[in-house]
C-alpha positions as CSV (number, residue, x, y, z in Angstrom):
1,X,42.4,75.2,179.2
2,X,43.1,73.0,176.2
3,X,45.2,75.6,174.2
4,X,47.5,76.1,177.1
5,X,47.9,72.4,177.6
6,X,48.7,71.8,173.9
7,X,51.3,74.6,174.0
8,X,53.0,73.0,177.0
9,X,52.7,69.5,175.5
10,X,53.6,69.7,171.8
11,X,52.9,66.5,169.7
12,X,55.6,63.9,169.5
13,X,57.4,63.8,166.2
14,X,56.8,60.2,165.1
15,X,60.1,60.1,163.2
16,X,61.9,60.7,166.5
17,X,59.6,58.6,168.7
18,X,62.0,55.6,169.1
19,X,65.0,57.6,170.4
20,X,65.0,56.2,173.9
21,X,64.3,52.7,172.8
22,X,66.7,49.9,171.8
23,X,66.1,46.5,170.3
24,X,65.5,43.6,172.6
25,X,65.6,40.0,171.3
26,X,62.9,38.8,173.8
27,X,60.4,41.7,174.0
28,X,61.1,43.5,170.7
29,X,62.0,46.9,172.4
30,X,63.2,48.1,175.7
31,X,64.2,51.5,177.1
32,X,67.8,52.5,177.2
33,X,69.1,53.1,180.7
34,X,69.8,56.5,182.2
35,X,68.5,58.6,179.3
36,X,66.9,62.0,179.4
37,X,65.2,62.9,176.1
38,X,63.5,66.3,175.8
39,X,61.9,65.3,172.5
40,X,60.3,62.2,174.1
41,X,59.6,64.2,177.4
42,X,61.0,61.4,179.4
43,X,63.8,60.5,181.8
44,X,64.7,56.9,182.2
45,X,66.4,55.5,185.3
46,X,69.4,53.3,185.6
47,X,67.2,50.2,185.3
48,X,65.9,51.5,182.0
49,X,62.4,52.2,183.3
50,X,60.3,55.3,182.8
51,X,60.4,56.0,186.5
52,X,62.3,57.8,189.2
53,X,65.6,56.4,190.4
54,X,65.1,53.2,192.4
55,X,67.5,51.4,194.7
56,X,68.7,48.0,193.5
57,X,68.1,46.4,196.9
58,X,64.5,46.2,198.2
59,X,63.6,48.7,200.9
60,X,60.9,48.2,203.5
61,X,58.3,49.1,200.9
62,X,55.6,47.3,199.0
63,X,56.5,47.3,195.3
64,X,53.8,47.3,192.6
65,X,55.2,46.5,189.1
66,X,52.9,48.1,186.5
67,X,53.1,46.6,183.0
68,X,51.8,48.1,179.8
69,X,52.3,49.9,176.5
70,X,52.9,53.5,175.6
71,X,49.8,54.7,177.5
72,X,51.2,53.4,180.7
73,X,54.7,54.5,179.9
74,X,53.3,58.0,179.6
75,X,54.4,58.9,176.1
76,X,54.1,62.6,175.7
77,X,53.6,63.2,179.5
78,X,56.2,64.8,181.7
79,X,58.2,62.8,184.3
80,X,55.8,63.7,187.0
81,X,52.6,63.3,184.9
82,X,52.4,59.5,184.1
83,X,50.1,57.1,185.9
84,X,52.5,55.3,188.1
85,X,54.1,58.5,189.4
86,X,50.7,60.0,190.2
87,X,49.5,56.8,192.0
88,X,52.6,56.6,194.1
89,X,52.4,60.3,195.1
90,X,48.7,60.0,196.0
91,X,49.4,57.0,198.3
92,X,52.4,58.7,199.8
93,X,50.3,61.8,200.7
94,X,47.7,59.7,202.4
95,X,49.9,57.2,204.1
96,X,49.4,56.9,207.9
97,X,52.1,56.7,210.5
98,X,53.6,53.2,210.6
99,X,52.3,52.1,207.2
100,X,54.8,50.8,204.7
101,X,55.4,53.0,201.7
102,X,54.2,51.7,198.3
103,X,56.3,52.1,195.2
104,X,54.8,51.9,191.7
105,X,57.5,50.8,189.3
106,X,56.6,51.8,185.7
107,X,57.5,49.0,183.3
108,X,55.5,50.4,180.4
109,X,57.2,50.4,177.0
110,X,56.0,51.9,173.7
111,X,55.2,49.5,170.9
112,X,54.0,46.8,173.3
113,X,50.4,45.8,172.7
114,X,47.9,43.0,173.2
115,X,48.3,41.4,169.8
């Protein structure tokens, strides 16, 4: 249960939390592109998103852009444990023949908020 989960997901060291981030004059922060950070438990793709690699050109897929803060970005969660990954996988498993695939692009970034 809980003890095993905590062992597999150690707390994030707040002093090293910002390693995969870089300053952005418009948004304040943005992810660095193509980073894998074992401390942060995250891989970032070439577009600088907390997401799987994505093609630059649109495919025959419906794209859902999911915006949010560190909760959506999946801070502390593994690459295959954050919300957008799980939603995309669930839809892919239940997709019927002939239906277009759905891609959930994770645009969540830590330090973003509603204020």
